[in-house]
C-alpha positions as a Markdown table, in Angstrom:
| # | Residue | x | y | z |
|---|---|---|---|---|
| 1 | Met | -26.8 | -8.6 | 6.9 |
| 2 | Asn | -26.7 | -5.2 | 5.4 |
| 3 | Glu | -23.9 | -4.0 | 3.2 |
| 4 | Ser | -22.5 | -1.4 | 5.6 |
| 5 | Phe | -22.1 | -4.2 | 8.3 |
| 6 | Ile | -20.1 | -6.3 | 5.8 |
| 7 | Ile | -17.9 | -3.3 | 4.8 |
| 8 | Ser | -17.4 | -2.6 | 8.5 |
| 9 | Lys | -16.2 | -6.2 | 9.1 |
| 10 | Leu | -13.9 | -6.0 | 6.1 |
| 11 | Glu | -12.5 | -2.7 | 7.3 |
| 12 | Arg | -11.9 | -4.2 | 10.8 |
| 13 | Phe | -10.2 | -7.2 | 9.2 |
| 14 | Cys | -7.9 | -4.9 | 7.1 |
| 15 | Asn | -7.1 | -2.9 | 10.2 |
| 16 | Ala | -6.2 | -6.1 | 12.1 |
| 17 | Ala | -4.1 | -7.4 | 9.2 |
| 18 | Glu | -2.3 | -4.0 | 8.9 |
| 19 | Ile | -1.6 | -3.8 | 12.7 |
| 20 | Thr | -0.3 | -7.4 | 12.7 |
| 21 | Gly | 2.1 | -6.6 | 9.9 |
| 22 | Val | 3.4 | -3.4 | 11.6 |
| 23 | Leu | 3.9 | -5.3 | 14.9 |
| 24 | Ile | 5.7 | -8.1 | 13.1 |
| 25 | Met | 8.0 | -5.5 | 11.4 |
| 26 | Leu | 8.8 | -3.8 | 14.7 |
| 27 | Phe | 9.5 | -7.2 | 16.3 |
| 28 | Met | 11.8 | -8.1 | 13.4 |
| 29 | Ala | 13.7 | -4.8 | 13.8 |
| 30 | Leu | 14.4 | -5.8 | 17.4 |
| 31 | Ile | 15.5 | -9.3 | 16.3 |
| 32 | Phe | 17.9 | -7.7 | 13.8 |
| 33 | Gln | 19.2 | -5.4 | 16.5 |
| 34 | Val | 19.7 | -8.1 | 19.2 |
| 35 | Phe | 20.7 | -11.1 | 17.2 |
| 36 | Leu | 22.4 | -9.6 | 14.2 |
| 37 | Asn | 23.9 | -6.6 | 16.1 |
| 38 | Glu | 22.2 | -4.1 | 13.8 |
| 39 | Leu | 22.2 | -1.2 | 16.2 |
| 40 | Pro | 19.7 | 1.4 | 15.0 |
| 41 | Cys | 20.9 | 4.9 | 14.1 |
| 42 | Pro | 18.9 | 8.0 | 15.3 |
| 43 | Leu | 16.9 | 8.1 | 12.0 |
| 44 | Cys | 16.1 | 4.4 | 12.4 |
| 45 | Leu | 14.8 | 5.1 | 15.9 |
| 46 | Leu | 12.6 | 7.9 | 14.6 |
| 47 | Gln | 11.2 | 5.5 | 11.9 |
| 48 | Arg | 10.3 | 3.1 | 14.7 |
| 49 | Val | 8.4 | 5.9 | 16.5 |
| 50 | Gly | 6.5 | 6.6 | 13.3 |
| 51 | Phe | 5.5 | 2.9 | 13.0 |
| 52 | Phe | 4.4 | 2.9 | 16.7 |
| 53 | Gly | 2.1 | 5.8 | 15.8 |
| 54 | Val | 0.7 | 3.8 | 12.9 |
| 55 | Ala | 0.1 | 0.9 | 15.2 |
| 56 | Leu | -1.7 | 3.1 | 17.7 |
| 57 | Gly | -4.1 | 4.6 | 15.1 |
| 58 | Leu | -5.0 | 1.1 | 13.9 |
| 59 | Leu | -5.5 | -0.2 | 17.4 |
| 60 | Leu | -7.8 | 2.7 | 18.2 |
| 61 | Asn | -9.9 | 1.8 | 15.2 |
| 62 | Leu | -10.2 | -1.8 | 16.4 |
| 63 | Arg | -11.0 | -0.9 | 20.0 |
| 64 | Tyr | -13.2 | 2.2 | 19.7 |
| 65 | Gly | -14.6 | 1.9 | 16.2 |
| 66 | Leu | -13.7 | 3.0 | 12.7 |
| 67 | Gln | -13.2 | 6.8 | 12.8 |
| 68 | Pro | -11.6 | 9.2 | 10.4 |
| 69 | Ser | -9.5 | 10.7 | 13.2 |
| 70 | His | -7.9 | 7.3 | 13.9 |
| 71 | Tyr | -7.1 | 6.9 | 10.2 |
| 72 | Ser | -5.6 | 10.4 | 10.4 |
| 73 | Ile | -3.2 | 9.3 | 13.1 |
| 74 | Val | -2.2 | 6.4 | 10.9 |
| 75 | Ile | -1.6 | 8.5 | 7.8 |
| 76 | Leu | 0.3 | 11.3 | 9.7 |
| 77 | Ser | 2.5 | 8.7 | 11.4 |
| 78 | Ala | 3.2 | 6.9 | 8.1 |
| 79 | Leu | 4.0 | 10.3 | 6.5 |
| 80 | Phe | 6.4 | 11.1 | 9.3 |
| 81 | Thr | 8.1 | 7.7 | 8.9 |
| 82 | Ser | 8.3 | 8.1 | 5.1 |
| 83 | Phe | 10.0 | 11.5 | 5.4 |
| 84 | Val | 12.5 | 10.2 | 7.9 |
| 85 | Ala | 13.2 | 7.2 | 5.7 |
| 86 | Leu | 13.6 | 9.3 | 2.6 |
| 87 | Arg | 16.0 | 11.5 | 4.5 |
| 88 | Gln | 18.1 | 8.5 | 5.3 |
| 89 | Ile | 17.9 | 7.2 | 1.8 |
| 90 | Ala | 19.1 | 10.6 | 0.6 |
| 91 | Leu | 22.1 | 10.4 | 2.9 |
| 92 | His | 23.2 | 7.2 | 1.2 |
| 93 | Val | 22.2 | 7.7 | -2.4 |
| 94 | Val | 25.4 | 9.5 | -3.5 |
| 95 | Pro | 28.0 | 7.0 | -4.8 |
| 96 | Gly | 30.8 | 6.4 | -2.4 |
| 97 | Thr | 28.9 | 7.4 | 0.7 |
| 98 | Gly | 28.2 | 3.8 | 1.7 |
| 99 | Ser | 25.1 | 2.6 | 3.3 |
| 100 | Tyr | 23.9 | 1.8 | 6.8 |
| 101 | Gly | 23.2 | -1.7 | 7.9 |
| 102 | Phe | 22.8 | -4.8 | 5.8 |
| 103 | Ala | 20.4 | -5.3 | 2.8 |
| 104 | Phe | 17.4 | -7.5 | 3.3 |
| 105 | Leu | 16.0 | -8.9 | 0.0 |
| 106 | Gly | 18.1 | -6.4 | -1.9 |
| 107 | Tyr | 17.1 | -3.2 | 0.0 |
| 108 | His | 18.3 | -1.7 | 3.2 |
| 109 | Leu | 15.9 | -1.5 | 6.1 |
| 110 | Tyr | 15.4 | 2.3 | 5.7 |
| 111 | Thr | 14.4 | 1.7 | 2.1 |
| 112 | Trp | 11.9 | -1.0 | 3.2 |
| 113 | Ser | 10.6 | 1.5 | 5.8 |
| 114 | Phe | 9.9 | 4.0 | 3.0 |
| 115 | Ile | 8.2 | 1.5 | 0.8 |
| 116 | Ile | 6.1 | 0.1 | 3.7 |
| 117 | Ser | 5.1 | 3.7 | 4.8 |
| 118 | Met | 3.9 | 4.5 | 1.2 |
| 119 | Ile | 1.9 | 1.2 | 1.1 |
| 120 | Ile | 0.4 | 2.1 | 4.5 |
| 121 | Ile | -0.5 | 5.6 | 3.3 |
| 122 | Phe | -2.1 | 4.2 | 0.2 |
| 123 | Ala | -4.1 | 1.4 | 1.9 |
| 124 | Thr | -5.2 | 3.7 | 4.7 |
| 125 | Thr | -6.4 | 6.4 | 2.3 |
| 126 | Val | -8.4 | 3.8 | 0.4 |
| 127 | Met | -9.9 | 2.5 | 3.7 |
| 128 | Leu | -10.6 | 6.0 | 4.9 |
| 129 | Gly | -12.6 | 6.7 | 1.7 |
| 130 | Met | -15.1 | 3.9 | 2.3 |
| 131 | Asp | -17.9 | 6.0 | 3.7 |
| 132 | Arg | -20.3 | 3.2 | 4.5 |
| 133 | Gln | -18.1 | 1.9 | 7.3 |
| 134 | Tyr | -19.1 | 4.9 | 9.4 |
| 135 | Ala | -22.8 | 4.3 | 8.9 |
| 136 | Thr | -22.7 | 1.1 | 11.1 |
| 137 | Asn | -23.9 | 1.5 | 14.6 |
| 138 | Phe | -20.7 | 0.5 | 16.3 |
| 139 | Ser | -22.4 | -0.6 | 19.5 |
| 140 | Ser | -23.9 | -3.4 | 17.5 |
| 141 | Val | -20.5 | -4.6 | 16.3 |
| 142 | Pro | -18.4 | -6.9 | 18.5 |
| 143 | Arg | -15.4 | -5.0 | 19.8 |
| 144 | Phe | -12.9 | -7.9 | 19.8 |
| 145 | Arg | -11.8 | -6.9 | 23.3 |
| 146 | Ala | -9.5 | -9.9 | 23.8 |
| 147 | Leu | -7.8 | -9.3 | 20.4 |
| 148 | Thr | -7.3 | -5.6 | 20.9 |
| 149 | Thr | -6.2 | -6.0 | 24.5 |
| 150 | Leu | -3.6 | -8.6 | 23.3 |
| 151 | Leu | -2.5 | -6.3 | 20.5 |
| 152 | Phe | -2.2 | -3.3 | 22.9 |
| 153 | Ala | -0.1 | -5.5 | 25.2 |
| 154 | Ile | 2.2 | -6.5 | 22.4 |
| 155 | Leu | 2.5 | -2.8 | 21.3 |
| 156 | Leu | 3.3 | -1.7 | 24.9 |
| 157 | Leu | 5.8 | -4.6 | 25.2 |
| 158 | Leu | 7.5 | -3.5 | 22.0 |
| 159 | Val | 7.6 | 0.1 | 23.1 |
| 160 | Gly | 9.1 | -0.9 | 26.4 |
| 161 | Leu | 11.7 | -3.1 | 24.8 |
| 162 | Asn | 12.6 | -0.2 | 22.4 |
| 163 | Val | 12.9 | 2.3 | 25.3 |
| 164 | Ile | 15.3 | -0.2 | 27.1 |
| 165 | Ser | 17.3 | -0.7 | 23.9 |
| 166 | Val | 17.6 | 3.0 | 23.3 |
| 167 | Leu | 18.8 | 3.5 | 26.9 |
| 168 | Leu | 21.3 | 0.7 | 26.5 |
| 169 | Glu | 22.5 | 2.1 | 23.2 |
| 170 | Cys | 22.6 | 5.8 | 24.0 |
| 171 | Gly | 22.3 | 6.2 | 27.7 |
| 172 | Val | 20.7 | 9.5 | 28.6 |
| 173 | Ser | 22.6 | 11.6 | 26.0 |
| 174 | Ala | 22.2 | 11.9 | 22.2 |
| 175 | Cys | 22.6 | 8.7 | 20.2 |
| 176 | Pro | 25.7 | 8.4 | 18.1 |
| 177 | Asp | 25.2 | 8.9 | 14.3 |
| 178 | Asn | 26.7 | 5.5 | 13.5 |
| 179 | Pro | 26.4 | 3.3 | 16.6 |
| 180 | Thr | 28.8 | 0.4 | 16.8 |
| 181 | Gln | 28.3 | -0.8 | 20.4 |
| 182 | Tyr | 26.0 | -0.4 | 23.3 |
| 183 | Phe | 26.5 | 2.5 | 25.7 |
| 184 | Ser | 29.1 | 2.0 | 28.4 |
| 185 | Pro | 29.4 | 4.6 | 31.2 |
| 186 | Phe | 32.9 | 3.3 | 31.9 |
């Protein structure tokens, strides 16, 4: 096996590991919302949208080959997520303003969102810089169709569940800044 083929396989593994982590994180956000009654605020919902963009870029890499344009989607989505998370951190950094939600391992979920976004940006930038991955003839590399189809299905399921939860929380109007209950038209 040549070196570029090995690097390509390593890159694909890193993409698969990163997408799995993002999907687990999005699933955990739904678990916190449903079972711990942690209703997401509008900024939290925007962070989820950013992570969905990260997942999409990584899935495109797995399905259609390692491309700089796919990495760009990941980096831009993670930048968006980090800016939104940083905005939320800034809202709660002043003493006496309180915080939103509970702390998980000492940090609030929006702080975790910022940290994870920065890690994704760093890791993706490193992966993007490995030029030999683009030299591999992608048609000779197995495309992992079953894996990517499963991951796309999981991503679509999570997107659908989030759309339903947003409709249940906000209805068809703007979401409340500090939601305490699900939307009731009555």
